[in-house]
PDBQT receptor file of N, H, CA, C and O in Angstrom, charges set to zero:
ATOM      1  N   UNK A   1      16.358-154.704 -21.189  1.00  0.00    +0.000 N 
ATOM      2  CA  UNK A   1      15.482-153.574 -21.137  1.00  0.00    +0.000 C 
ATOM      3  C   UNK A   1      14.832-153.912 -22.331  1.00  0.00    +0.000 C 
ATOM      4  O   UNK A   1      15.566-154.191 -23.279  1.00  0.00    +0.000 OA
ATOM      5  N   UNK A   2      13.322-153.959 -22.538  1.00  0.00    +0.000 N 
ATOM      6  H   UNK A   2      12.726-153.732 -21.768  1.00  0.00    +0.000 HD
ATOM      7  CA  UNK A   2      12.513-154.547 -23.777  1.00  0.00    +0.000 C 
ATOM      8  C   UNK A   2      12.213-152.905 -24.347  1.00  0.00    +0.000 C 
ATOM      9  O   UNK A   2      12.318-151.825 -23.766  1.00  0.00    +0.000 OA
ATOM     10  N   UNK A   3      11.773-153.281 -25.823  1.00  0.00    +0.000 N 
ATOM     11  H   UNK A   3      11.688-154.159 -26.295  1.00  0.00    +0.000 HD
ATOM     12  CA  UNK A   3      11.683-152.454 -26.760  1.00  0.00    +0.000 C 
ATOM     13  C   UNK A   3       9.939-151.636 -25.953  1.00  0.00    +0.000 C 
ATOM     14  O   UNK A   3       9.645-150.451 -26.107  1.00  0.00    +0.000 OA
ATOM     15  N   UNK A   4       9.328-152.354 -25.393  1.00  0.00    +0.000 N 
ATOM     16  H   UNK A   4       9.567-153.317 -25.268  1.00  0.00    +0.000 HD
ATOM     17  CA  UNK A   4       8.253-151.919 -25.053  1.00  0.00    +0.000 C 
ATOM     18  C   UNK A   4       8.433-151.010 -23.819  1.00  0.00    +0.000 C 
ATOM     19  O   UNK A   4       7.665-150.071 -23.608  1.00  0.00    +0.000 OA
ATOM     20  N   UNK A   5       9.449-151.309 -23.023  1.00  0.00    +0.000 N 
ATOM     21  H   UNK A   5      10.073-152.071 -23.195  1.00  0.00    +0.000 HD
ATOM     22  CA  UNK A   5       9.452-150.430 -22.054  1.00  0.00    +0.000 C 
ATOM     23  C   UNK A   5      10.505-149.145 -22.091  1.00  0.00    +0.000 C 
ATOM     24  O   UNK A   5      10.551-148.244 -21.254  1.00  0.00    +0.000 OA
ATOM     25  N   UNK A   6      11.352-149.289 -23.286  1.00  0.00    +0.000 N 
ATOM     26  H   UNK A   6      11.315-150.022 -23.965  1.00  0.00    +0.000 HD
ATOM     27  CA  UNK A   6      11.854-148.195 -24.059  1.00  0.00    +0.000 C 
ATOM     28  C   UNK A   6      10.967-147.272 -24.534  1.00  0.00    +0.000 C 
ATOM     29  O   UNK A   6      10.825-146.111 -24.151  1.00  0.00    +0.000 OA
ATOM     30  N   UNK A   7      10.343-147.891 -25.440  1.00  0.00    +0.000 N 
ATOM     31  H   UNK A   7      10.458-148.835 -25.751  1.00  0.00    +0.000 HD
ATOM     32  CA  UNK A   7       9.209-146.778 -25.590  1.00  0.00    +0.000 C 
ATOM     33  C   UNK A   7       8.247-145.896 -24.672  1.00  0.00    +0.000 C 
ATOM     34  O   UNK A   7       7.781-144.762 -24.779  1.00  0.00    +0.000 OA
ATOM     35  N   UNK A   8       8.141-147.083 -23.565  1.00  0.00    +0.000 N 
ATOM     36  H   UNK A   8       8.520-148.004 -23.478  1.00  0.00    +0.000 HD
ATOM     37  CA  UNK A   8       6.790-146.223 -22.226  1.00  0.00    +0.000 C 
ATOM     38  C   UNK A   8       8.236-145.198 -21.844  1.00  0.00    +0.000 C 
ATOM     39  O   UNK A   8       8.157-144.002 -22.127  1.00  0.00    +0.000 OA
ATOM     40  N   UNK A   9       9.171-145.590 -21.376  1.00  0.00    +0.000 N 
ATOM     41  H   UNK A   9       9.235-146.562 -21.146  1.00  0.00    +0.000 HD
ATOM     42  CA  UNK A   9      10.273-144.199 -21.161  1.00  0.00    +0.000 C 
ATOM     43  C   UNK A   9      10.260-143.083 -22.021  1.00  0.00    +0.000 C 
ATOM     44  O   UNK A   9       9.819-142.045 -21.527  1.00  0.00    +0.000 OA
ATOM     45  N   UNK A  10      10.510-143.064 -22.789  1.00  0.00    +0.000 N 
ATOM     46  H   UNK A  10      10.867-143.908 -23.190  1.00  0.00    +0.000 HD
ATOM     47  CA  UNK A  10      10.484-142.466 -24.285  1.00  0.00    +0.000 C 
ATOM     48  C   UNK A  10       8.934-141.789 -23.944  1.00  0.00    +0.000 C 
ATOM     49  O   UNK A  10       9.066-140.654 -23.485  1.00  0.00    +0.000 OA
ATOM     50  N   UNK A  11       8.162-142.024 -24.007  1.00  0.00    +0.000 N 
ATOM     51  H   UNK A  11       8.055-142.945 -24.379  1.00  0.00    +0.000 HD
ATOM     52  CA  UNK A  11       6.675-141.057 -23.903  1.00  0.00    +0.000 C 
ATOM     53  C   UNK A  11       6.495-140.348 -22.734  1.00  0.00    +0.000 C 
ATOM     54  O   UNK A  11       6.064-139.201 -22.621  1.00  0.00    +0.000 OA
ATOM     55  N   UNK A  12       6.902-141.208 -21.764  1.00  0.00    +0.000 N 
ATOM     56  H   UNK A  12       7.252-142.140 -21.856  1.00  0.00    +0.000 HD
ATOM     57  CA  UNK A  12       6.869-140.270 -20.413  1.00  0.00    +0.000 C 
ATOM     58  C   UNK A  12       7.685-139.210 -19.911  1.00  0.00    +0.000 C 
ATOM     59  O   UNK A  12       7.354-138.352 -19.092  1.00  0.00    +0.000 OA
ATOM     60  N   UNK A  13       9.120-139.399 -20.658  1.00  0.00    +0.000 N 
ATOM     61  H   UNK A  13       9.389-140.095 -21.322  1.00  0.00    +0.000 HD
ATOM     62  CA  UNK A  13      10.077-138.491 -20.134  1.00  0.00    +0.000 C 
ATOM     63  C   UNK A  13      10.436-137.595 -21.163  1.00  0.00    +0.000 C 
ATOM     64  O   UNK A  13      10.610-136.391 -20.977  1.00  0.00    +0.000 OA
ATOM     65  N   UNK A  14      10.599-138.437 -22.743  1.00  0.00    +0.000 N 
ATOM     66  H   UNK A  14      10.457-139.415 -22.893  1.00  0.00    +0.000 HD
ATOM     67  CA  UNK A  14      11.288-137.421 -23.424  1.00  0.00    +0.000 C 
ATOM     68  C   UNK A  14      10.283-136.424 -24.191  1.00  0.00    +0.000 C 
ATOM     69  O   UNK A  14      10.556-135.256 -24.472  1.00  0.00    +0.000 OA
ATOM     70  N   UNK A  15       9.114-137.062 -24.473  1.00  0.00    +0.000 N 
ATOM     71  H   UNK A  15       8.892-138.010 -24.245  1.00  0.00    +0.000 HD
ATOM     72  CA  UNK A  15       8.186-136.203 -25.197  1.00  0.00    +0.000 C 
ATOM     73  C   UNK A  15       7.918-135.178 -24.265  1.00  0.00    +0.000 C 
ATOM     74  O   UNK A  15       7.679-134.148 -24.895  1.00  0.00    +0.000 OA
ATOM     75  N   UNK A  16       7.851-134.999 -23.056  1.00  0.00    +0.000 N 
ATOM     76  H   UNK A  16       8.045-135.835 -22.544  1.00  0.00    +0.000 HD
ATOM     77  CA  UNK A  16       7.540-133.662 -22.268  1.00  0.00    +0.000 C 
ATOM     78  C   UNK A  16       8.608-133.037 -21.863  1.00  0.00    +0.000 C 
ATOM     79  O   UNK A  16       8.462-132.043 -21.152  1.00  0.00    +0.000 OA
ATOM     80  N   UNK A  17       9.850-133.464 -22.210  1.00  0.00    +0.000 N 
ATOM     81  H   UNK A  17       9.969-134.272 -22.787  1.00  0.00    +0.000 HD
ATOM     82  CA  UNK A  17      10.897-132.785 -22.281  1.00  0.00    +0.000 C 
ATOM     83  C   UNK A  17      11.046-131.981 -23.619  1.00  0.00    +0.000 C 
ATOM     84  O   UNK A  17      11.436-130.823 -23.765  1.00  0.00    +0.000 OA
ATOM     85  N   UNK A  18      10.727-132.690 -24.353  1.00  0.00    +0.000 N 
ATOM     86  H   UNK A  18      10.410-133.631 -24.235  1.00  0.00    +0.000 HD
ATOM     87  CA  UNK A  18      10.858-132.062 -26.062  1.00  0.00    +0.000 C 
ATOM     88  C   UNK A  18       9.378-130.481 -26.230  1.00  0.00    +0.000 C 
ATOM     89  O   UNK A  18       9.225-129.483 -26.934  1.00  0.00    +0.000 OA
ATOM     90  N   UNK A  19       8.744-131.078 -25.255  1.00  0.00    +0.000 N 
ATOM     91  H   UNK A  19       8.868-131.889 -24.683  1.00  0.00    +0.000 HD
ATOM     92  CA  UNK A  19       7.425-130.032 -24.950  1.00  0.00    +0.000 C 
ATOM     93  C   UNK A  19       8.092-128.847 -24.494  1.00  0.00    +0.000 C 
ATOM     94  O   UNK A  19       8.307-127.788 -25.084  1.00  0.00    +0.000 OA
ATOM     95  N   UNK A  20       8.355-129.191 -23.430  1.00  0.00    +0.000 N 
ATOM     96  H   UNK A  20       8.180-130.052 -22.950  1.00  0.00    +0.000 HD
ATOM     97  CA  UNK A  20       9.274-127.873 -22.772  1.00  0.00    +0.000 C 
ATOM     98  C   UNK A  20      10.194-127.301 -23.577  1.00  0.00    +0.000 C 
ATOM     99  O   UNK A  20      10.425-126.119 -23.321  1.00  0.00    +0.000 OA
ATOM    100  N   UNK A  21      10.915-127.889 -24.664  1.00  0.00    +0.000 N 
ATOM    101  H   UNK A  21      10.728-128.849 -24.872  1.00  0.00    +0.000 HD
ATOM    102  CA  UNK A  21      11.978-127.028 -25.398  1.00  0.00    +0.000 C 
ATOM    103  C   UNK A  21      11.493-126.363 -26.097  1.00  0.00    +0.000 C 
ATOM    104  O   UNK A  21      11.938-125.233 -26.301  1.00  0.00    +0.000 OA
ATOM    105  N   UNK A  22      10.050-126.995 -26.910  1.00  0.00    +0.000 N 
ATOM    106  H   UNK A  22       9.689-127.912 -26.744  1.00  0.00    +0.000 HD
ATOM    107  CA  UNK A  22       9.520-126.441 -27.909  1.00  0.00    +0.000 C 
ATOM    108  C   UNK A  22       8.889-125.142 -27.499  1.00  0.00    +0.000 C 
ATOM    109  O   UNK A  22       8.601-124.202 -28.240  1.00  0.00    +0.000 OA
ATOM    110  N   UNK A  23       8.681-125.259 -25.905  1.00  0.00    +0.000 N 
ATOM    111  H   UNK A  23       8.915-126.023 -25.303  1.00  0.00    +0.000 HD
ATOM    112  CA  UNK A  23       7.649-123.985 -25.625  1.00  0.00    +0.000 C 
ATOM    113  C   UNK A  23       8.447-122.886 -25.228  1.00  0.00    +0.000 C 
ATOM    114  O   UNK A  23       7.907-121.786 -25.110  1.00  0.00    +0.000 OA
ATOM    115  N   UNK A  24       9.960-123.059 -24.949  1.00  0.00    +0.000 N 
ATOM    116  H   UNK A  24      10.399-123.953 -25.045  1.00  0.00    +0.000 HD
ATOM    117  CA  UNK A  24      11.121-122.089 -25.065  1.00  0.00    +0.000 C 
ATOM    118  C   UNK A  24      11.345-121.474 -26.118  1.00  0.00    +0.000 C 
ATOM    119  O   UNK A  24      11.681-120.295 -26.005  1.00  0.00    +0.000 OA
ATOM    120  N   UNK A  25      11.234-122.067 -27.463  1.00  0.00    +0.000 N 
ATOM    121  H   UNK A  25      10.961-123.025 -27.555  1.00  0.00    +0.000 HD
ATOM    122  CA  UNK A  25      11.420-121.570 -28.338  1.00  0.00    +0.000 C 
ATOM    123  C   UNK A  25      10.420-120.786 -28.910  1.00  0.00    +0.000 C 
ATOM    124  O   UNK A  25      10.602-119.730 -29.517  1.00  0.00    +0.000 OA
ATOM    125  N   UNK A  26       9.125-121.459 -28.647  1.00  0.00    +0.000 N 
ATOM    126  H   UNK A  26       8.977-122.316 -28.153  1.00  0.00    +0.000 HD
ATOM    127  CA  UNK A  26       8.052-120.149 -28.900  1.00  0.00    +0.000 C 
ATOM    128  C   UNK A  26       8.200-118.957 -28.257  1.00  0.00    +0.000 C 
ATOM    129  O   UNK A  26       8.063-117.936 -28.931  1.00  0.00    +0.000 OA
ATOM    130  N   UNK A  27       8.468-118.864 -27.012  1.00  0.00    +0.000 N 
ATOM    131  H   UNK A  27       8.579-119.693 -26.464  1.00  0.00    +0.000 HD
ATOM    132  CA  UNK A  27       8.894-117.737 -25.758  1.00  0.00    +0.000 C 
ATOM    133  C   UNK A  27       9.959-117.020 -26.420  1.00  0.00    +0.000 C 
ATOM    134  O   UNK A  27       9.901-115.791 -26.472  1.00  0.00    +0.000 OA
ATOM    135  N   UNK A  28      11.401-117.962 -27.185  1.00  0.00    +0.000 N 
ATOM    136  H   UNK A  28      11.448-118.960 -27.142  1.00  0.00    +0.000 HD
ATOM    137  CA  UNK A  28      12.252-116.953 -27.420  1.00  0.00    +0.000 C 
ATOM    138  C   UNK A  28      11.829-116.378 -29.256  1.00  0.00    +0.000 C 
ATOM    139  O   UNK A  28      12.443-115.434 -29.753  1.00  0.00    +0.000 OA
ATOM    140  N   UNK A  29      11.087-116.887 -29.776  1.00  0.00    +0.000 N 
ATOM    141  H   UNK A  29      10.588-117.654 -29.372  1.00  0.00    +0.000 HD
ATOM    142  CA  UNK A  29      10.471-116.260 -31.076  1.00  0.00    +0.000 C 
ATOM    143  C   UNK A  29       9.290-114.995 -30.717  1.00  0.00    +0.000 C 
ATOM    144  O   UNK A  29       8.905-114.063 -31.423  1.00  0.00    +0.000 OA
ATOM    145  N   UNK A  30       9.024-115.276 -29.737  1.00  0.00    +0.000 N 
ATOM    146  H   UNK A  30       9.337-116.033 -29.164  1.00  0.00    +0.000 HD
ATOM    147  CA  UNK A  30       7.898-114.117 -29.352  1.00  0.00    +0.000 C 
ATOM    148  C   UNK A  30       9.023-112.914 -28.751  1.00  0.00    +0.000 C 
ATOM    149  O   UNK A  30       8.570-111.784 -28.935  1.00  0.00    +0.000 OA
ATOM    150  N   UNK A  31      10.154-112.919 -28.191  1.00  0.00    +0.000 N 
ATOM    151  H   UNK A  31      10.523-113.837 -28.042  1.00  0.00    +0.000 HD
ATOM    152  CA  UNK A  31      10.828-112.004 -27.630  1.00  0.00    +0.000 C 
ATOM    153  C   UNK A  31      11.568-111.485 -28.700  1.00  0.00    +0.000 C 
ATOM    154  O   UNK A  31      11.453-110.279 -28.916  1.00  0.00    +0.000 OA
ATOM    155  N   UNK A  32      12.358-112.201 -29.463  1.00  0.00    +0.000 N 
ATOM    156  H   UNK A  32      12.451-113.181 -29.287  1.00  0.00    +0.000 HD
ATOM    157  CA  UNK A  32      13.069-111.898 -30.818  1.00  0.00    +0.000 C 
ATOM    158  C   UNK A  32      12.180-111.104 -31.779  1.00  0.00    +0.000 C 
ATOM    159  O   UNK A  32      12.682-110.081 -32.244  1.00  0.00    +0.000 OA
ATOM    160  N   UNK A  33      11.051-111.393 -32.110  1.00  0.00    +0.000 N 
ATOM    161  H   UNK A  33      10.643-112.224 -31.733  1.00  0.00    +0.000 HD
ATOM    162  CA  UNK A  33      10.045-110.425 -32.976  1.00  0.00    +0.000 C 
ATOM    163  C   UNK A  33       9.407-109.224 -32.065  1.00  0.00    +0.000 C 
ATOM    164  O   UNK A  33       8.731-108.385 -32.659  1.00  0.00    +0.000 OA
ATOM    165  N   UNK A  34       9.573-109.111 -30.780  1.00  0.00    +0.000 N 
ATOM    166  H   UNK A  34      10.122-109.793 -30.297  1.00  0.00    +0.000 HD
ATOM    167  CA  UNK A  34       8.977-107.997 -30.072  1.00  0.00    +0.000 C 
ATOM    168  C   UNK A  34       7.584-108.005 -30.449  1.00  0.00    +0.000 C 
ATOM    169  O   UNK A  34       6.913-107.054 -30.850  1.00  0.00    +0.000 OA
ATOM    170  N   UNK A  35       7.212-109.301 -30.253  1.00  0.00    +0.000 N 
ATOM    171  H   UNK A  35       7.758-110.073 -29.927  1.00  0.00    +0.000 HD
ATOM    172  CA  UNK A  35       5.254-109.530 -30.266  1.00  0.00    +0.000 C 
ATOM    173  C   UNK A  35       4.522-108.523 -29.523  1.00  0.00    +0.000 C 
ATOM    174  O   UNK A  35       3.556-107.889 -29.948  1.00  0.00    +0.000 OA
ATOM    175  N   UNK A  36       5.178-108.405 -28.127  1.00  0.00    +0.000 N 
ATOM    176  H   UNK A  36       5.963-108.920 -27.782  1.00  0.00    +0.000 HD
ATOM    177  CA  UNK A  36       4.248-107.732 -27.182  1.00  0.00    +0.000 C 
ATOM    178  C   UNK A  36       3.298-108.837 -26.488  1.00  0.00    +0.000 C 
ATOM    179  O   UNK A  36       3.422-110.032 -26.757  1.00  0.00    +0.000 OA
ATOM    180  N   UNK A  37       2.371-108.364 -25.604  1.00  0.00    +0.000 N 
ATOM    181  H   UNK A  37       2.270-107.394 -25.386  1.00  0.00    +0.000 HD
ATOM    182  CA  UNK A  37       1.790-109.288 -24.493  1.00  0.00    +0.000 C 
ATOM    183  C   UNK A  37       0.408-109.913 -25.592  1.00  0.00    +0.000 C 
ATOM    184  O   UNK A  37       0.078-111.098 -25.625  1.00  0.00    +0.000 OA
ATOM    185  N   UNK A  38      -0.128-109.003 -26.273  1.00  0.00    +0.000 N 
ATOM    186  H   UNK A  38       0.141-108.040 -26.246  1.00  0.00    +0.000 HD
ATOM    187  CA  UNK A  38      -0.734-110.081 -27.274  1.00  0.00    +0.000 C 
ATOM    188  C   UNK A  38      -0.279-110.990 -28.452  1.00  0.00    +0.000 C 
ATOM    189  O   UNK A  38      -0.618-112.121 -28.800  1.00  0.00    +0.000 OA
ATOM    190  N   UNK A  39       0.403-110.296 -28.825  1.00  0.00    +0.000 N 
ATOM    191  H   UNK A  39       0.678-109.377 -28.542  1.00  0.00    +0.000 HD
ATOM    192  CA  UNK A  39       1.362-111.130 -30.179  1.00  0.00    +0.000 C 
ATOM    193  C   UNK A  39       2.078-112.455 -29.480  1.00  0.00    +0.000 C 
ATOM    194  O   UNK A  39       2.207-113.458 -30.182  1.00  0.00    +0.000 OA
ATOM    195  N   UNK A  40       2.604-112.475 -27.933  1.00  0.00    +0.000 N 
ATOM    196  H   UNK A  40       2.499-111.660 -27.363  1.00  0.00    +0.000 HD
ATOM    197  CA  UNK A  40       2.845-113.706 -27.222  1.00  0.00    +0.000 C 
ATOM    198  C   UNK A  40       1.916-114.635 -27.334  1.00  0.00    +0.000 C 
ATOM    199  O   UNK A  40       1.995-115.714 -27.921  1.00  0.00    +0.000 OA
ATOM    200  N   UNK A  41       0.772-114.043 -26.578  1.00  0.00    +0.000 N 
ATOM    201  H   UNK A  41       0.708-113.167 -26.101  1.00  0.00    +0.000 HD
ATOM    202  CA  UNK A  41      -0.445-114.995 -26.437  1.00  0.00    +0.000 C 
ATOM    203  C   UNK A  41      -0.880-115.609 -27.588  1.00  0.00    +0.000 C 
ATOM    204  O   UNK A  41      -1.094-116.821 -27.559  1.00  0.00    +0.000 OA
ATOM    205  N   UNK A  42      -1.099-114.782 -28.910  1.00  0.00    +0.000 N 
ATOM    206  H   UNK A  42      -0.926-113.797 -28.934  1.00  0.00    +0.000 HD
ATOM    207  CA  UNK A  42      -1.350-115.526 -29.713  1.00  0.00    +0.000 C 
ATOM    208  C   UNK A  42      -0.391-116.776 -30.512  1.00  0.00    +0.000 C 
ATOM    209  O   UNK A  42      -0.727-117.866 -30.977  1.00  0.00    +0.000 OA
ATOM    210  N   UNK A  43       0.889-116.105 -30.436  1.00  0.00    +0.000 N 
ATOM    211  H   UNK A  43       1.161-115.220 -30.057  1.00  0.00    +0.000 HD
ATOM    212  CA  UNK A  43       2.267-117.428 -30.537  1.00  0.00    +0.000 C 
ATOM    213  C   UNK A  43       1.549-118.708 -29.827  1.00  0.00    +0.000 C 
ATOM    214  O   UNK A  43       1.110-119.719 -30.377  1.00  0.00    +0.000 OA
ATOM    215  N   UNK A  44       1.556-118.459 -28.819  1.00  0.00    +0.000 N 
ATOM    216  H   UNK A  44       1.912-117.638 -28.372  1.00  0.00    +0.000 HD
ATOM    217  CA  UNK A  44       1.502-119.429 -27.385  1.00  0.00    +0.000 C 
ATOM    218  C   UNK A  44      -0.001-120.155 -28.158  1.00  0.00    +0.000 C 
ATOM    219  O   UNK A  44       0.102-121.276 -28.655  1.00  0.00    +0.000 OA
ATOM    220  N   UNK A  45      -1.134-119.535 -28.191  1.00  0.00    +0.000 N 
ATOM    221  H   UNK A  45      -1.218-118.624 -27.787  1.00  0.00    +0.000 HD
ATOM    222  CA  UNK A  45      -2.285-120.429 -28.533  1.00  0.00    +0.000 C 
ATOM    223  C   UNK A  45      -2.203-121.063 -29.600  1.00  0.00    +0.000 C 
ATOM    224  O   UNK A  45      -2.806-122.128 -29.730  1.00  0.00    +0.000 OA
ATOM    225  N   UNK A  46      -1.390-120.504 -30.648  1.00  0.00    +0.000 N 
ATOM    226  H   UNK A  46      -0.900-119.639 -30.542  1.00  0.00    +0.000 HD
ATOM    227  CA  UNK A  46      -1.480-120.880 -32.048  1.00  0.00    +0.000 C 
ATOM    228  C   UNK A  46      -0.865-122.093 -32.269  1.00  0.00    +0.000 C 
ATOM    229  O   UNK A  46      -1.344-123.140 -32.706  1.00  0.00    +0.000 OA
ATOM    230  N   UNK A  47       0.295-121.816 -31.898  1.00  0.00    +0.000 N 
ATOM    231  H   UNK A  47       0.684-120.966 -31.543  1.00  0.00    +0.000 HD
ATOM    232  CA  UNK A  47       1.672-122.987 -31.721  1.00  0.00    +0.000 C 
ATOM    233  C   UNK A  47       1.842-123.868 -30.863  1.00  0.00    +0.000 C 
ATOM    234  O   UNK A  47       2.808-124.630 -30.903  1.00  0.00    +0.000 OA
ATOM    235  N   UNK A  48       0.649-123.918 -29.663  1.00  0.00    +0.000 N 
ATOM    236  H   UNK A  48      -0.135-123.298 -29.630  1.00  0.00    +0.000 HD
ATOM    237  CA  UNK A  48       0.881-124.603 -28.655  1.00  0.00    +0.000 C 
ATOM    238  C   UNK A  48      -0.257-125.197 -28.373  1.00  0.00    +0.000 C 
ATOM    239  O   UNK A  48      -0.403-125.679 -27.250  1.00  0.00    +0.000 OA
ATOM    240  N   UNK A  49      -1.181-125.272 -29.237  1.00  0.00    +0.000 N 
ATOM    241  H   UNK A  49      -1.063-124.880 -30.150  1.00  0.00    +0.000 HD
ATOM    242  CA  UNK A  49      -2.344-125.986 -29.669  1.00  0.00    +0.000 C 
ATOM    243  C   UNK A  49      -2.080-127.720 -29.636  1.00  0.00    +0.000 C 
ATOM    244  O   UNK A  49      -2.799-128.561 -29.096  1.00  0.00    +0.000 OA
ATOM    245  N   UNK A  50      -0.848-127.927 -30.376  1.00  0.00    +0.000 N 
ATOM    246  H   UNK A  50      -0.264-127.244 -30.815  1.00  0.00    +0.000 HD
ATOM    247  CA  UNK A  50      -0.980-129.366 -30.646  1.00  0.00    +0.000 C 
ATOM    248  C   UNK A  50      -0.736-130.287 -29.198  1.00  0.00    +0.000 C 
ATOM    249  O   UNK A  50      -1.148-131.378 -28.803  1.00  0.00    +0.000 OA
ATOM    250  N   UNK A  51       0.232-129.146 -28.600  1.00  0.00    +0.000 N 
ATOM    251  H   UNK A  51       0.567-128.260 -28.920  1.00  0.00    +0.000 HD
ATOM    252  CA  UNK A  51       0.482-129.770 -27.400  1.00  0.00    +0.000 C 
ATOM    253  C   UNK A  51      -0.627-130.034 -26.189  1.00  0.00    +0.000 C 
ATOM    254  O   UNK A  51      -0.588-130.895 -25.310  1.00  0.00    +0.000 OA
ATOM    255  N   UNK A  52      -1.681-128.957 -26.446  1.00  0.00    +0.000 N 
ATOM    256  H   UNK A  52      -1.713-128.258 -27.160  1.00  0.00    +0.000 HD
ATOM    257  CA  UNK A  52      -2.768-129.497 -25.663  1.00  0.00    +0.000 C 
ATOM    258  C   UNK A  52      -3.439-130.517 -25.881  1.00  0.00    +0.000 C 
ATOM    259  O   UNK A  52      -3.654-131.306 -24.961  1.00  0.00    +0.000 OA
ATOM    260  N   UNK A  53      -3.887-130.718 -27.055  1.00  0.00    +0.000 N 
ATOM    261  H   UNK A  53      -3.712-130.077 -27.802  1.00  0.00    +0.000 HD
ATOM    262  CA  UNK A  53      -4.261-132.053 -28.168  1.00  0.00    +0.000 C 
ATOM    263  C   UNK A  53      -3.650-133.381 -27.608  1.00  0.00    +0.000 C 
ATOM    264  O   UNK A  53      -4.333-134.403 -27.534  1.00  0.00    +0.000 OA
ATOM    265  N   UNK A  54      -2.158-133.324 -27.161  1.00  0.00    +0.000 N 
ATOM    266  H   UNK A  54      -1.604-132.495 -27.221  1.00  0.00    +0.000 HD
ATOM    267  CA  UNK A  54      -1.213-134.207 -26.818  1.00  0.00    +0.000 C 
ATOM    268  C   UNK A  54      -1.672-134.610 -25.510  1.00  0.00    +0.000 C 
ATOM    269  O   UNK A  54      -2.097-135.709 -25.154  1.00  0.00    +0.000 OA
ATOM    270  N   UNK A  55      -1.506-133.467 -24.804  1.00  0.00    +0.000 N 
ATOM    271  H   UNK A  55      -1.160-132.574 -25.093  1.00  0.00    +0.000 HD
ATOM    272  CA  UNK A  55      -1.819-133.729 -23.407  1.00  0.00    +0.000 C 
ATOM    273  C   UNK A  55      -3.213-134.229 -23.012  1.00  0.00    +0.000 C 
ATOM    274  O   UNK A  55      -3.332-135.121 -22.172  1.00  0.00    +0.000 OA
ATOM    275  N   UNK A  56      -4.158-133.723 -23.548  1.00  0.00    +0.000 N 
ATOM    276  H   UNK A  56      -4.062-132.999 -24.231  1.00  0.00    +0.000 HD
ATOM    277  CA  UNK A  56      -5.534-134.421 -23.441  1.00  0.00    +0.000 C 
ATOM    278  C   UNK A  56      -5.659-135.717 -24.053  1.00  0.00    +0.000 C 
ATOM    279  O   UNK A  56      -6.699-136.253 -23.670  1.00  0.00    +0.000 OA
ATOM    280  N   UNK A  57      -5.035-136.390 -24.814  1.00  0.00    +0.000 N 
ATOM    281  H   UNK A  57      -4.190-135.954 -25.125  1.00  0.00    +0.000 HD
ATOM    282  CA  UNK A  57      -4.794-137.667 -25.458  1.00  0.00    +0.000 C 
ATOM    283  C   UNK A  57      -4.229-138.491 -24.528  1.00  0.00    +0.000 C 
ATOM    284  O   UNK A  57      -4.631-139.655 -24.527  1.00  0.00    +0.000 OA
ATOM    285  N   UNK A  58      -3.246-138.116 -23.592  1.00  0.00    +0.000 N 
ATOM    286  H   UNK A  58      -2.920-137.171 -23.592  1.00  0.00    +0.000 HD
ATOM    287  CA  UNK A  58      -2.547-138.912 -22.368  1.00  0.00    +0.000 C 
ATOM    288  C   UNK A  58      -3.305-138.926 -21.472  1.00  0.00    +0.000 C 
ATOM    289  O   UNK A  58      -3.496-140.046 -20.999  1.00  0.00    +0.000 OA
ATOM    290  N   UNK A  59      -3.906-138.013 -20.969  1.00  0.00    +0.000 N 
ATOM    291  H   UNK A  59      -3.751-137.103 -21.353  1.00  0.00    +0.000 HD
ATOM    292  CA  UNK A  59      -4.587-138.067 -19.916  1.00  0.00    +0.000 C 
ATOM    293  C   UNK A  59      -6.409-139.079 -20.162  1.00  0.00    +0.000 C 
ATOM    294  O   UNK A  59      -7.155-139.473 -19.265  1.00  0.00    +0.000 OA
ATOM    295  N   UNK A  60      -6.585-139.207 -21.629  1.00  0.00    +0.000 N 
ATOM    296  H   UNK A  60      -5.979-138.887 -22.358  1.00  0.00    +0.000 HD
ATOM    297  CA  UNK A  60      -7.631-139.902 -21.798  1.00  0.00    +0.000 C 
ATOM    298  C   UNK A  60      -7.371-141.346 -21.627  1.00  0.00    +0.000 C 
ATOM    299  O   UNK A  60      -7.996-142.198 -20.997  1.00  0.00    +0.000 OA
ATOM    300  N   UNK A  61      -6.186-141.421 -22.415  1.00  0.00    +0.000 N 
ATOM    301  H   UNK A  61      -5.678-140.729 -22.928  1.00  0.00    +0.000 HD
ATOM    302  CA  UNK A  61      -5.571-143.028 -22.138  1.00  0.00    +0.000 C 
ATOM    303  C   UNK A  61      -5.016-143.242 -20.563  1.00  0.00    +0.000 C 
ATOM    304  O   UNK A  61      -4.813-144.414 -20.243  1.00  0.00    +0.000 OA
ATOM    305  N   UNK A  62      -4.790-142.346 -19.694  1.00  0.00    +0.000 N 
ATOM    306  H   UNK A  62      -4.955-141.394 -19.953  1.00  0.00    +0.000 HD
ATOM    307  CA  UNK A  62      -4.336-142.715 -18.427  1.00  0.00    +0.000 C 
ATOM    308  C   UNK A  62      -5.987-142.944 -17.699  1.00  0.00    +0.000 C 
ATOM    309  O   UNK A  62      -6.301-143.753 -16.826  1.00  0.00    +0.000 OA
ATOM    310  N   UNK A  63      -6.742-142.064 -18.310  1.00  0.00    +0.000 N 
ATOM    311  H   UNK A  63      -6.486-141.407 -19.019  1.00  0.00    +0.000 HD
ATOM    312  CA  UNK A  63      -8.272-142.646 -17.525  1.00  0.00    +0.000 C 
ATOM    313  C   UNK A  63      -8.925-143.874 -18.271  1.00  0.00    +0.000 C 
ATOM    314  O   UNK A  63      -9.897-144.385 -17.717  1.00  0.00    +0.000 OA
ATOM    315  N   UNK A  64      -8.534-144.348 -19.352  1.00  0.00    +0.000 N 
ATOM    316  H   UNK A  64      -7.744-143.933 -19.802  1.00  0.00    +0.000 HD
ATOM    317  CA  UNK A  64      -9.267-145.661 -19.751  1.00  0.00    +0.000 C 
ATOM    318  C   UNK A  64      -8.476-146.421 -18.972  1.00  0.00    +0.000 C 
ATOM    319  O   UNK A  64      -9.245-147.170 -18.369  1.00  0.00    +0.000 OA
ATOM    320  N   UNK A  65      -7.107-146.701 -18.571  1.00  0.00    +0.000 N 
ATOM    321  H   UNK A  65      -6.482-146.093 -19.061  1.00  0.00    +0.000 HD
ATOM    322  CA  UNK A  65      -6.399-147.766 -17.952  1.00  0.00    +0.000 C 
ATOM    323  C   UNK A  65      -7.281-148.007 -16.722  1.00  0.00    +0.000 C 
ATOM    324  O   UNK A  65      -7.586-149.171 -16.462  1.00  0.00    +0.000 OA
ATOM    325  N   UNK A  66      -7.673-147.108 -16.022  1.00  0.00    +0.000 N 
ATOM    326  H   UNK A  66      -7.425-146.163 -16.234  1.00  0.00    +0.000 HD
ATOM    327  CA  UNK A  66      -8.281-147.361 -14.874  1.00  0.00    +0.000 C 
ATOM    328  C   UNK A  66      -9.143-148.337 -14.466  1.00  0.00    +0.000 C 
ATOM    329  O   UNK A  66      -9.572-148.339 -13.312  1.00  0.00    +0.000 OA
TER     330      UNK A  66
């Protein structure tokens, strides 16, 4: 297994798993702080904005490879 293959696997498997874990942390933070529906939505929007940017970047790279 080369470095390039390891990096590709990491980007395709480990980063999404890490994002899912961070989304769980945001959910748990909202639940523990009793944020309510609006507060929970605000937390997900504010803290999840970076994930959206990463997903857009991955999608654009995928489209450019075609």
